[in-house]
Backbone as CSV, one residue per row, in Angstrom:
resi,resn,N_x,N_y,N_z,CA_x,CA_y,CA_z,C_x,C_y,C_z
1,MET,9.236,8.880,-11.842,9.942,7.655,-11.481,8.923,6.538,-11.271
2,PRO,9.073,5.399,-11.898,8.118,4.310,-11.740,8.095,3.802,-10.306
3,GLY,6.914,3.464,-9.835,6.782,2.912,-8.501,6.627,3.939,-7.403
4,ARG,6.825,5.206,-7.706,6.689,6.233,-6.681,5.216,6.569,-6.521
5,PRO,4.699,6.560,-5.285,3.289,6.888,-5.072,2.961,8.271,-5.623
6,GLN,1.757,8.411,-6.145,1.317,9.686,-6.702,1.426,10.794,-5.666
7,GLY,1.896,11.935,-6.084,1.928,13.111,-5.230,3.109,13.166,-4.275
8,LEU,3.978,12.158,-4.256,5.114,12.153,-3.343,6.336,12.677,-4.070
9,ARG,6.832,13.780,-3.582,8.066,14.329,-4.135,9.178,14.063,-3.132
10,ILE,10.390,13.936,-3.593,11.512,13.584,-2.732,11.655,14.556,-1.568
11,HIS,11.485,15.825,-1.790,11.695,16.795,-0.719,10.531,16.860,0.277
12,ASP,9.392,16.207,-0.003,8.247,16.258,0.924,8.620,15.757,2.307
13,THR,9.355,14.667,2.374,9.681,14.091,3.678,10.886,14.759,4.320
14,ALA,11.644,15.514,3.559,12.824,16.159,4.109,12.468,17.398,4.924
15,THR,11.350,18.016,4.629,11.027,19.275,5.299,9.736,19.224,6.099
16,ALA,9.031,18.111,6.088,7.738,18.053,6.759,7.593,16.743,7.527
17,PHE,6.835,16.805,8.615,6.523,15.611,9.375,5.552,14.757,8.571
18,VAL,5.820,13.470,8.522,4.926,12.540,7.835,4.511,11.481,8.851
19,ALA,3.222,11.346,9.048,2.712,10.384,10.024,3.121,8.966,9.646
20,ARG,3.346,8.142,10.673,3.740,6.752,10.425,2.724,6.023,9.548
21,ALA,1.446,6.273,9.787,0.414,5.601,8.989,0.544,5.992,7.512
22,ALA,0.868,7.250,7.244,1.035,7.695,5.858,2.249,7.031,5.219
23,ILE,3.315,6.874,5.993,4.508,6.213,5.469,4.190,4.758,5.149
24,ARG,3.496,4.083,6.071,3.118,2.687,5.831,2.228,2.567,4.595
25,ASP,1.271,3.497,4.465,0.364,3.466,3.319,1.139,3.651,2.016
26,ARG,2.020,4.632,1.981,2.812,4.884,0.776,3.688,3.686,0.442
27,PHE,4.317,3.108,1.473,5.175,1.953,1.252,4.373,0.772,0.714
28,SER,3.228,0.501,1.330,2.395,-0.632,0.907,1.934,-0.480,-0.532
29,ARG,1.517,0.730,-0.881,1.069,0.963,-2.255,2.218,0.821,-3.249
30,ALA,3.383,1.346,-2.899,4.543,1.237,-3.790,4.972,-0.217,-3.927
31,GLU,4.980,-0.945,-2.811,5.346,-2.357,-2.844,4.362,-3.159,-3.697
32,SER,3.080,-2.843,-3.563,2.063,-3.520,-4.352,2.274,-3.261,-5.846
33,THR,2.557,-2.027,-6.192,2.798,-1.664,-7.594,4.004,-2.417,-8.141
34,LEU,5.079,-2.461,-7.367,6.277,-3.165,-7.812,6.031,-4.659,-7.937
35,TYR,5.302,-5.224,-6.986,5.016,-6.658,-7.015,4.185,-7.010,-8.238
36,GLN,3.180,-6.188,-8.536,2.341,-6.444,-9.707,3.155,-6.373,-10.996
37,ALA,4.139,-5.493,-11.035,4.987,-5.403,-12.223,5.826,-6.667,-12.387
38,GLU,6.252,-7.243,-11.261,7.059,-8.450,-11.298,6.219,-9.688,-11.587
39,VAL,5.050,-9.759,-11.008,4.182,-10.931,-11.138,2.832,-10.437,-11.652
40,SER,2.780,-10.155,-12.919,1.613,-9.480,-13.481,0.326,-10.293,-13.411
41,GLN,0.401,-11.623,-13.299,-0.816,-12.421,-13.253,-1.425,-12.465,-11.854
42,SER,-0.683,-12.045,-10.863,-1.178,-12.159,-9.492,-2.177,-11.053,-9.168
43,GLU,-3.000,-11.325,-8.184,-3.938,-10.315,-7.704,-3.152,-9.292,-6.896
44,SER,-3.622,-8.091,-6.868,-2.971,-7.034,-6.106,-2.857,-7.412,-4.634
45,PRO,-1.667,-7.313,-4.052,-1.531,-7.594,-2.617,-2.470,-6.745,-1.764
46,LEU,-2.696,-5.494,-2.154,-3.610,-4.650,-1.383,-5.039,-5.166,-1.477
47,ALA,-5.424,-5.694,-2.631,-6.765,-6.257,-2.773,-6.910,-7.503,-1.908
48,LEU,-5.846,-8.299,-1.825,-5.881,-9.488,-0.980,-6.029,-9.116,0.492
49,VAL,-5.290,-8.105,0.922,-5.370,-7.657,2.316,-6.769,-7.132,2.608
50,GLU,-7.319,-6.341,1.695,-8.672,-5.804,1.886,-9.687,-6.942,2.008
51,GLN,-9.567,-7.948,1.150,-10.485,-9.087,1.181,-10.358,-9.845,2.505
52,ARG,-9.146,-10.119,2.938,-8.941,-10.856,4.192,-9.442,-10.061,5.391
53,ASN,-9.221,-8.764,5.395,-9.721,-7.928,6.486,-11.250,-7.962,6.536
54,ARG,-11.880,-7.864,5.381,-13.343,-7.890,5.316,-13.865,-9.226,5.851
55,GLU,-13.227,-10.321,5.456,-13.639,-11.644,5.932,-13.471,-11.748,7.453
56,ALA,-12.383,-11.223,7.965,-12.134,-11.288,9.405,-13.155,-10.477,10.191
57,PHE,-13.495,-9.289,9.704,-14.459,-8.440,10.407,-15.876,-8.981,10.314
58,GLU,-16.171,-9.749,9.270,-17.519,-10.307,9.108,-17.674,-11.676,9.765
59,ALA,-16.571,-12.244,10.240,-16.605,-13.574,10.850,-17.355,-13.515,12.184
60,PRO,-18.030,-14.604,12.551,-18.718,-14.653,13.842,-17.726,-14.396,14.976
61,GLY,-18.156,-13.574,15.917,-17.318,-13.248,17.063,-16.316,-12.144,16.831
62,ALA,-16.338,-11.548,15.643,-15.374,-10.480,15.339,-15.777,-9.188,16.009
């Protein structure tokens, strides 16, 4: 199925505990993939977040 994160099967979440961070990560990656398909010229949202985080951590006083 397009847009489904690699390695995620439908029954994985039905029978096993999935940490909130893992759910957020899977959602963010899937959303990024879908967004790139819709707006193919745009930079990856995940790449933008990574860049902004790096800038924030390197800023004076961080």
